[in-house]
GUGUTI-28817 format. One record per residue (C-alpha): x negated, y, z; residue in three letters. Coordinates in steps of 0.25 Angstrom, whole numbers, plus 5000, padded with zeros to 4 digits. Each point is the difference from the previous one (the first is absolute). Last residue first. Layout:
X / Y / Z / ALA;
...
end
This chain:
3895 / 5516 / 5804 / UNK;
5012 / 5004 / 5009 / UNK;
5009 / 5004 / 4986 / UNK;
4996 / 4985 / 4995 / UNK;
5003 / 4992 / 5012 / UNK;
5015 / 5010 / 5001 / UNK;
5002 / 4996 / 4986 / UNK;
4997 / 4986 / 5001 / UNK;
5009 / 4998 / 5014 / UNK;
5011 / 5008 / 4990 / UNK;
4999 / 4989 / 4990 / UNK;
5000 / 4988 / 5009 / UNK;
5013 / 5006 / 5008 / UNK;
5007 / 5001 / 4986 / UNK;
4996 / 4986 / 4996 / UNK;
5005 / 4996 / 5015 / UNK;
5013 / 5007 / 4995 / UNK;
5001 / 4993 / 4989 / UNK;
4999 / 4987 / 5005 / UNK;
5009 / 5004 / 5011 / UNK;
5011 / 5003 / 4989 / UNK;
4998 / 4988 / 4992 / UNK;
5004 / 4991 / 5013 / UNK;
5012 / 5009 / 5001 / UNK;
5004 / 4998 / 4986 / UNK;
4999 / 4985 / 5001 / UNK;
5008 / 5000 / 5012 / UNK;
5010 / 5008 / 4994 / UNK;
5001 / 4991 / 4987 / UNK;
4999 / 4988 / 5011 / UNK;
5014 / 5005 / 5006 / UNK;
5006 / 5001 / 4986 / UNK;
4997 / 4987 / 4997 / UNK;
5009 / 4993 / 5010 / UNK;
4993 / 4990 / 5009 / UNK;
5005 / 5003 / 5013 / UNK;
5013 / 5008 / 4995 / UNK;
5011 / 4991 / 5008 / UNK;
5007 / 5013 / 5004 / UNK;
5004 / 5006 / 5013 / UNK;
4986 / 5004 / 5005 / UNK;
4998 / 5002 / 4987 / UNK;
5007 / 5013 / 5000 / UNK;
4990 / 5006 / 5008 / UNK;
4988 / 4994 / 4993 / UNK;
5003 / 5006 / 4987 / UNK;
5002 / 5013 / 5007 / UNK;
4987 / 5000 / 5007 / UNK;
4992 / 4996 / 4988 / UNK;
5008 / 5010 / 4991 / UNK;
4996 / 5010 / 5010 / UNK;
4986 / 4995 / 5000 / UNK;
4999 / 5000 / 4986 / UNK;
5005 / 5014 / 4999 / UNK;
4987 / 5004 / 5010 / UNK;
4990 / 4993 / 4993 / UNK;
5004 / 5009 / 4987 / UNK;
4999 / 5013 / 5006 / UNK;
4986 / 4996 / 5008 / UNK;
4996 / 4996 / 4988 / UNK;
5005 / 5013 / 4992 / UNK;
4994 / 5009 / 5011 / UNK;
4986 / 4994 / 4996 / UNK;
4989 / 5009 / 5008 / UNK;
5008 / 5008 / 5009 / UNK;
5009 / 4990 / 5005 / UNK;
4989 / 4988 / 4999 / UNK;
4992 / 5009 / 5008 / UNK;
5010 / 5002 / 5009 / UNK;
5003 / 4984 / 5002 / UNK;
5015 / 4999 / 5006 / UNK;
5007 / 4995 / 4987 / UNK;
4987 / 4991 / 4997 / UNK;
5000 / 4994 / 5014 / UNK;
5016 / 4998 / 4998 / UNK;
4998 / 4992 / 4987 / UNK;
4989 / 4992 / 5006 / UNK;
5009 / 4996 / 5013 / UNK;
5013 / 4996 / 4993 / UNK;
4991 / 4992 / 4990 / UNK;
4994 / 4993 / 5011 / UNK;
5013 / 4997 / 5006 / UNK;
5006 / 4994 / 4989 / UNK;
4990 / 4991 / 4996 / UNK;
4998 / 4996 / 5014 / UNK;
5016 / 4997 / 5001 / UNK;
4997 / 4990 / 4989 / UNK;
4987 / 4994 / 5003 / UNK;
5006 / 4999 / 5015 / UNK;
5013 / 4995 / 4994 / UNK;
4993 / 4988 / 4992 / UNK;
4994 / 4992 / 5012 / UNK;
5011 / 5004 / 5010 / UNK;
5010 / 4993 / 4992 / UNK;
5000 / 5001 / 4985 / UNK;
5016 / 4996 / 4999 / UNK;
5007 / 5002 / 5012 / UNK;
4989 / 5013 / 5004 / UNK;
5001 / 5006 / 4986 / UNK;
5015 / 5000 / 4999 / UNK;
5002 / 5005 / 5015 / UNK;
4990 / 5012 / 4995 / UNK;
5010 / 5002 / 4988 / UNK;
5012 / 4999 / 5006 / UNK;
5013 / 4998 / 4994 / UNK;
4996 / 4984 / 5002 / UNK;
5007 / 4993 / 4989 / UNK;
5015 / 4994 / 5001 / UNK;
5008 / 4987 / 4997 / UNK;
4988 / 4992 / 4996 / UNK;
4993 / 5000 / 5013 / UNK;
4989 / 4991 / 5001 / UNK;
4999 / 5000 / 4985 / UNK;
5002 / 5015 / 5000 / UNK;
4988 / 5001 / 5009 / UNK;
4991 / 4992 / 4991 / UNK;
4994 / 5011 / 4991 / UNK;
4986 / 4998 / 5006 / UNK;
4999 / 4989 / 5010 / UNK;
5007 / 4997 / 5013 / UNK;
4990 / 5009 / 5007 / UNK;
4984 / 4998 / 5001 / UNK;
4997 / 5002 / 5016 / UNK;
5014 / 5001 / 5006 / UNK;
5007 / 4987 / 4993 / UNK;
5013 / 4996 / 5008 / UNK;
4998 / 5015 / 5009 / UNK;
5001 / 5008 / 4986 / UNK;
5011 / 4992 / 4994 / UNK;
5009 / 5002 / 5013 / UNK;
4997 / 5014 / 4999 / UNK;
5005 / 5001 / 4987 / UNK;
5014 / 4992 / 5003 / UNK;
5001 / 5011 / 5012 / UNK;
4999 / 5011 / 4989 / UNK;
5011 / 4994 / 4992 / UNK;
5009 / 5000 / 5011 / UNK;
4997 / 5014 / 5001 / UNK;
5001 / 5001 / 4985 / UNK;
5014 / 4993 / 5000 / UNK;
5005 / 5010 / 5012 / UNK;
4997 / 5011 / 4991 / UNK;
5007 / 4995 / 4988 / UNK;
5011 / 4995 / 5009 / UNK;
5003 / 5015 / 5006 / UNK;
5003 / 4997 / 5015 / UNK;
4986 / 5005 / 5003 / UNK;
5002 / 5014 / 4994 / UNK;
4997 / 5009 / 4989 / UNK;
5017 / 4997 / 4993 / UNK;
5001 / 5001 / 4987 / UNK;
5007 / 5008 / 4990 / UNK;
4987 / 5005 / 4993 / UNK;
4986 / 5002 / 5006 / UNK;
5002 / 5016 / 4997 / UNK;
5012 / 5000 / 5006 / UNK;
5000 / 5014 / 5005 / UNK;
4998 / 4995 / 5013 / UNK;
4988 / 4992 / 4996 / UNK;
4993 / 5012 / 4992 / UNK;
5002 / 5010 / 5012 / UNK;
4993 / 4991 / 5008 / UNK;
4989 / 4998 / 4991 / UNK;
4998 / 5015 / 4999 / UNK;
5000 / 5004 / 5015 / UNK;
4989 / 4988 / 5002 / UNK;
4992 / 5009 / 4988 / UNK;
5003 / 5012 / 5007 / UNK;
4996 / 4995 / 5013 / UNK;
4987 / 4993 / 4996 / UNK;
4996 / 5013 / 4991 / UNK;
5001 / 5008 / 5013 / UNK;
4993 / 4990 / 5008 / UNK;
4989 / 4998 / 4990 / UNK;
4997 / 5015 / 4996 / UNK;
5009 / 5008 / 4991 / UNK;
4991 / 5004 / 4988 / UNK;
4991 / 4988 / 5001 / UNK;
5010 / 4991 / 5003 / UNK;
5011 / 5003 / 4990 / UNK;
4997 / 4990 / 4990 / UNK;
4995 / 4989 / 5008 / UNK;
5014 / 5001 / 5007 / UNK;
5008 / 5001 / 4989 / UNK;
4994 / 4987 / 4994 / UNK;
5003 / 4993 / 5013 / UNK;
5014 / 5004 / 5000 / UNK;
5001 / 4995 / 4985 / UNK;
4994 / 4986 / 5005 / UNK;
5011 / 5001 / 5009 / UNK;
5010 / 5002 / 4990 / UNK;
4995 / 4989 / 4991 / UNK;
5001 / 4990 / 5012 / UNK;
5013 / 5003 / 4999 / UNK;
5001 / 4999 / 4987 / UNK;
5013 / 5005 / 4994 / UNK;
4993 / 4999 / 4986 / UNK;
5007 / 5012 / 4995 / UNK;
4994 / 5008 / 5010 / UNK;
4985 / 4995 / 4996 / UNK;
5004 / 5004 / 4987 / UNK;
5003 / 5015 / 5002 / UNK;
4988 / 5002 / 5007 / UNK;
4992 / 4995 / 4989 / UNK;
5008 / 5010 / 4992 / UNK;
4996 / 5011 / 5011 / UNK;
4985 / 4996 / 4999 / UNK;
5001 / 5000 / 4984 / UNK;
5004 / 5015 / 5002 / UNK;
4991 / 5004 / 5012 / UNK;
4987 / 4995 / 4995 / UNK;
4997 / 5002 / 4985 / UNK;
5010 / 5010 / 4996 / UNK;
5002 / 5007 / 5012 / UNK;
4985 / 4998 / 5004 / UNK;
4994 / 5006 / 4987 / UNK;
5011 / 5012 / 5001 / UNK;
4996 / 5003 / 5015 / UNK;
4985 / 5001 / 4997 / UNK;
4995 / 5005 / 5014 / UNK;
4995 / 4987 / 5006 / UNK;
4999 / 4989 / 4989 / UNK;
5008 / 4987 / 5004 / UNK;
4997 / 4989 / 4989 / UNK;
4995 / 4991 / 5010 / UNK;
5011 / 5003 / 5008 / UNK;
5010 / 4991 / 4988 / UNK;
4993 / 4988 / 5007 / UNK;
5010 / 5000 / 5011 / UNK;
5011 / 5000 / 4991 / UNK;
4995 / 4988 / 4993 / UNK;
4998 / 4994 / 5012 / UNK;
5016 / 5003 / 5004 / UNK;
5004 / 4996 / 4987 / UNK;
4993 / 4987 / 5002 / UNK;
5006 / 4997 / 5014 / UNK;
5014 / 5004 / 4996 / UNK;
4998 / 4988 / 4988 / UNK;
4996 / 4991 / 5011 / UNK;
5012 / 5004 / 5009 / UNK;
5011 / 4999 / 4988 / UNK;
4992 / 4986 / 4994 / UNK;
4998 / 4997 / 4986 / UNK;
4986 / 5007 / 5001 / UNK;
4993 / 4986 / 5000 / UNK;
5005 / 5000 / 4985 / UNK;
5010 / 5011 / 4997 / UNK;
5007 / 5012 / 5007 / UNK;
5010 / 5001 / 5012 / UNK;
5012 / 5010 / 5002 / UNK;
5010 / 4996 / 5010 / UNK;
5014 / 5000 / 5000 / UNK;
5011 / 4997 / 5010 / UNK;
5007 / 4987 / 5005 / UNK;
5013 / 4999 / 5008 / UNK;
5007 / 4991 / 5010 / UNK;
4990 / 4990 / 5004 / UNK;
5002 / 4994 / 5012 / UNK;
4988 / 4999 / 5010 / UNK;
5009 / 5004 / 5013 / UNK;
4995 / 5015 / 5000 / UNK;
5006 / 5001 / 4987 / UNK;
4990 / 4999 / 4987 / UNK;
4997 / 5005 / 4988 / UNK;
4994 / 4993 / 4990 / UNK;
4989 / 5006 / 4991 / UNK;
5002 / 5000 / 4985 / UNK;
4987 / 5002 / 4993 / UNK;
4998 / 5009 / 4989 / UNK;
4991 / 4999 / 4989 / UNK;
5004 / 4989 / 4993 / UNK;
5012 / 5008 / 4996 / UNK;
5014 / 4995 / 5005 / UNK;
5002 / 5012 / 5009 / UNK;
5001 / 5009 / 4989 / UNK;
4995 / 4996 / 4986 / UNK;
4996 / 5013 / 4994 / UNK;
4996 / 5008 / 5012 / UNK;
4995 / 4989 / 5008 / UNK;
4991 / 4997 / 4988 / UNK;
4996 / 5014 / 4999 / UNK;
4996 / 5002 / 5015 / UNK;
4992 / 4986 / 4999 / UNK;
4992 / 5005 / 4988 / UNK;
4998 / 5013 / 5006 / UNK;
4995 / 4995 / 5014 / UNK;
4991 / 4992 / 4994 / UNK;
4995 / 5009 / 4988 / UNK;
4997 / 5010 / 5012 / UNK;
4993 / 4990 / 5008 / UNK;
4992 / 4997 / 4988 / UNK;
4995 / 5015 / 4998 / UNK;
4997 / 5001 / 5016 / UNK;
4990 / 4987 / 4998 / UNK;
4993 / 5007 / 4989 / UNK;
5000 / 5013 / 5007 / UNK;
4991 / 4991 / 5011 / UNK;
4992 / 4995 / 4990 / UNK;
4998 / 5013 / 4994 / UNK;
4997 / 5005 / 5013 / UNK;
4990 / 4989 / 5005 / UNK;
4992 / 5002 / 4986 / UNK;
4999 / 5014 / 5002 / UNK;
4994 / 4997 / 5014 / UNK;
4989 / 4991 / 4993 / UNK;
4996 / 4986 / 5000 / UNK;
5014 / 4994 / 5000 / UNK;
4997 / 4987 / 4992 / UNK;
4993 / 4992 / 5010 / UNK;
5010 / 5002 / 5012 / UNK;
5011 / 5001 / 4991 / UNK;
4996 / 4985 / 4994 / UNK;
4996 / 4996 / 5013 / UNK;
5014 / 5003 / 5007 / UNK;
5008 / 4996 / 4989 / UNK;
4995 / 4986 / 5000 / UNK;
5010 / 4999 / 5012 / UNK;
5013 / 4999 / 4993 / UNK;
4997 / 4990 / 4990 / UNK;
4990 / 4994 / 5009 / UNK;
5010 / 4996 / 5010 / UNK;
5006 / 4991 / 4989 / UNK;
4988 / 4994 / 4995 / UNK;
4994 / 4997 / 5014 / UNK;
5013 / 4993 / 5002 / UNK;
4999 / 4991 / 4988 / UNK;
4986 / 4997 / 5003 / UNK;
5004 / 4996 / 5016 / UNK;
5013 / 4993 / 4996 / UNK;
4993 / 4986 / 4997 / UNK;
4992 / 5002 / 5014 / UNK;
5014 / 5000 / 5007 / UNK;
4996 / 4994 / 5013 / UNK;
5004 / 5011 / 5009 / UNK;
4985 / 5004 / 5001 / UNK;
4999 / 5000 / 4986 / UNK;
5011 / 5009 / 4998 / UNK;
4996 / 5012 / 5009 / UNK;
4986 / 4998 / 4994 / UNK;
5006 / 5003 / 4987 / UNK;
5005 / 5014 / 5005 / UNK;
4988 / 5002 / 5010 / UNK;
4990 / 5002 / 4989 / UNK;
5008 / 5012 / 4995 / UNK;
5000 / 5007 / 5012 / UNK;
4985 / 4997 / 5002 / UNK;
4997 / 5006 / 4987 / UNK;
5008 / 5012 / 5003 / UNK;
4994 / 5001 / 5015 / UNK;
4985 / 5000 / 4993 / UNK;
5005 / 5010 / 4988 / UNK;
5005 / 5010 / 5012 / UNK;
4987 / 4999 / 5008 / UNK;
4993 / 5005 / 4988 / UNK;
4987 / 4994 / 4993 / UNK;
5007 / 5000 / 4986 / UNK;
4994 / 5014 / 4997 / UNK;
4987 / 4993 / 5002 / UNK;
5000 / 4993 / 4987 / UNK;
5003 / 5011 / 4990 / UNK;
4996 / 4997 / 4986 / UNK;
5003 / 4986 / 5001 / UNK;
5013 / 5000 / 5009 / UNK;
5005 / 5013 / 4991 / UNK;
4999 / 4991 / 4988 / UNK;
5009 / 4989 / 5008 / UNK;
5010 / 5009 / 4997 / UNK;
5002 / 4999 / 4986 / UNK;
5000 / 4985 / 5002 / UNK;
5012 / 5002 / 5012 / UNK;
5007 / 5009 / 4989 / UNK;
4999 / 4990 / 4989 / UNK;
5004 / 4989 / 5010 / UNK;
5011 / 5009 / 5007 / UNK;
5006 / 5002 / 4986 / UNK;
5000 / 4986 / 4996 / UNK;
5009 / 4997 / 5011 / UNK;
5009 / 5010 / 4998 / UNK;
5002 / 4998 / 4984 / UNK;
5003 / 4985 / 5004 / UNK;
5006 / 4997 / 4985 / UNK;
5011 / 4992 / 5005 / UNK;
5007 / 5012 / 5007 / UNK;
5000 / 5009 / 4987 / UNK;
5015 / 4996 / 4998 / UNK;
5003 / 5004 / 5013 / UNK;
4997 / 5015 / 4996 / UNK;
5005 / 5009 / 5012 / UNK;
5000 / 4987 / 5011 / UNK;
4987 / 4996 / 4995 / UNK;
4994 / 5014 / 4999 / UNK;
5001 / 5002 / 5014 / UNK;
5001 / 5015 / 5001 / UNK;
4991 / 4999 / 5013 / UNK;
4990 / 4990 / 4994 / UNK;
5001 / 5009 / 4987 / UNK;
4993 / 5012 / 5008 / UNK;
4990 / 4992 / 5007 / UNK;
4995 / 4994 / 4988 / UNK;
5000 / 5011 / 4992 / UNK;
4992 / 5008 / 5012 / UNK;
4989 / 4989 / 5001 / UNK;
4998 / 4999 / 4985 / UNK;
4998 / 5015 / 4998 / UNK;
4991 / 5000 / 5012 / UNK;
4992 / 4989 / 4996 / UNK;
4998 / 5006 / 4985 / UNK;
4996 / 5012 / 5007 / UNK;
4990 / 4994 / 5008 / UNK;
4995 / 4992 / 4988 / UNK;
4999 / 5009 / 4990 / UNK;
4989 / 5010 / 5008 / UNK;
4992 / 4988 / 5003 / UNK;
5000 / 4998 / 4985 / UNK;
4999 / 5014 / 4995 / UNK;
4986 / 5000 / 5010 / UNK;
4995 / 4986 / 4995 / UNK;
5002 / 5005 / 4985 / UNK;
4994 / 5014 / 5003 / UNK;
4987 / 4991 / 5005 / UNK;
4999 / 4991 / 4987 / UNK;
5001 / 5013 / 4992 / UNK;
4989 / 5005 / 5007 / UNK;
4991 / 4989 / 5000 / UNK;
5003 / 4998 / 4985 / UNK;
4995 / 5015 / 4996 / UNK;
4989 / 4999 / 5009 / UNK;
4995 / 4987 / 4993 / UNK;
5002 / 5007 / 4987 / UNK;
4992 / 5012 / 5004 / UNK;
5005 / 5014 / 5002 / UNK;
end
């Protein structure tokens, strides 16, 4: 081999190694960013807050993921990507439309703390194995947070920062008692939001399910799932109980059908409320908490009516109504981003659900790529569980949603690649 050939071979090998390293680095940085964002290092290690670790980590992950754009530009021609770009643009537009030009960049920055995860996951997850690893990382972070909260409660009692003291009202609105509810830290420092995250993690456990391997399923799925179930019950979240019923419905649907699964999930929900899983508080319109949410819903509708096209502005709901947030993700989006932003937000969710369903129902994918189908099914269950609880929570911009939407968009690309491979094999056989 001549020296020129050796040099050419070495340069080619270096390019191949670089192309292998960059995707691995992008995925590692993306996974680290997702996990640390949910663990909230600023709350765990407040003395490190001034170093802006999460900002630098997001920048590093973005730079690593840019390589995927350069090497695979066609991957980004996806409806989900265009819709996410539209939603991102709607954030500063909503502020500019309300005369807050100076806050547009700040609003965009605040949104991208969560929203950038969609692009990172979409770029970094280019194999089914990576999708499963990311799901497993989310599960591990949920186990850590739940263990941390339970330990804090056990050690410090109701004075723990992981315990929220929920007031118990009479029918007349008088506070007569309080009861403890488990919560976490960071943007999960809310019992309802924490229950939602635990349910998403429980849904993602289905990616580890392996038919016929009961020991593996017991260790990797059933035992962690039972742990998450206990965590949800200790949060005493009414929305969490509804999310649990949705999860049970999807887990039973393939075995028992929709009608029986719906009856069983509804019966479980009814039983949980009867035994007091929501805590010692009434679940009626007379409950001051319920009445307050109805009132704030009307306030949100009024905000939307006052500015239907672009909304009152990103993060402006609490400015117009300081006492209470929307407690409904769709209403929050309509009030703050108007029809313009809500169409992108809803479109992103609808396209993700349609794409995941298309993968699950495709016979060739089920035969040729069963791991992709099972992963898509797990992401779909997690997304529906999140959305079911989001009807009672203001989680329009939370990071967990954009992790799931990014996984759905990545699953679509993997499915298209698998279909192209099947088509190529079929064409070769015909020739």
